[in-house]
C-alpha positions as CSV (number, residue, x, y, z in Angstrom):
1,M,-30.1,29.1,41.6
2,D,-31.7,26.1,39.8
3,V,-34.1,28.5,38.0
4,L,-31.2,30.5,36.6
5,L,-29.4,27.4,35.5
6,L,-32.6,26.1,33.8
7,L,-33.2,29.5,32.1
8,G,-29.6,29.7,30.9
9,A,-29.7,26.2,29.4
10,W,-33.0,27.0,27.7
11,L,-31.6,30.2,26.2
12,I,-28.5,28.4,25.0
13,G,-30.6,25.7,23.4
14,L,-32.8,28.3,21.7
15,A,-29.7,30.1,20.4
16,V,-28.3,26.8,18.9
17,I,-31.6,26.0,17.2
18,L,-31.9,29.5,15.7
19,G,-28.3,29.4,14.6
20,A,-28.8,26.1,12.9
21,L,-31.9,27.3,11.1
22,S,-30.1,30.5,10.0
23,A,-27.1,28.5,8.7
24,S,-29.3,26.1,6.8
25,S,-31.1,28.9,4.9
26,M,-27.8,30.3,3.5
27,R,-26.6,29.2,0.0
28,V,-23.6,30.2,-2.1
29,V,-24.6,31.1,-5.7
30,A,-21.8,30.1,-8.0
31,Q,-20.0,32.6,-10.2
32,Y,-21.6,31.2,-13.4
33,E,-25.2,31.1,-12.2
34,K,-27.9,33.4,-10.9
35,G,-30.4,32.5,-8.2
36,V,-34.1,33.1,-8.8
37,V,-36.4,33.6,-5.8
38,F,-39.9,32.2,-6.3
39,R,-42.9,33.2,-4.2
40,L,-46.2,31.3,-4.7
41,G,-45.1,30.1,-8.1
42,R,-44.0,33.5,-9.5
43,A,-40.5,34.7,-10.0
44,R,-39.9,37.6,-7.5
45,S,-36.3,38.5,-7.8
46,V,-32.9,37.4,-9.1
47,R,-29.9,36.9,-6.8
48,E,-26.5,37.7,-8.1
49,P,-23.4,35.4,-7.5
50,G,-22.2,35.3,-3.9
51,L,-23.7,34.5,-0.5
52,A,-27.5,34.6,-0.6
53,E,-30.2,33.8,1.9
54,A,-32.6,31.2,0.6
55,A,-35.7,32.8,2.2
56,A,-34.9,36.4,1.8
57,N,-37.7,38.9,2.3
58,T,-38.4,40.9,-0.8
59,A,-40.7,43.9,-0.7
60,E,-41.6,44.1,-4.4
């Protein structure tokens, strides 16, 4: 029983940490601006206004 309680607490903690990391990587791009994604100093893509992920994977 103690093992299940410990495992459940560990999984809840992991879910909270992953949720916080995911929420901190989101950004709202204002209507009057565009977001530019840089990878290794080079512009990779342009994000349109709206909700954008800060570290989005781009396969270009």
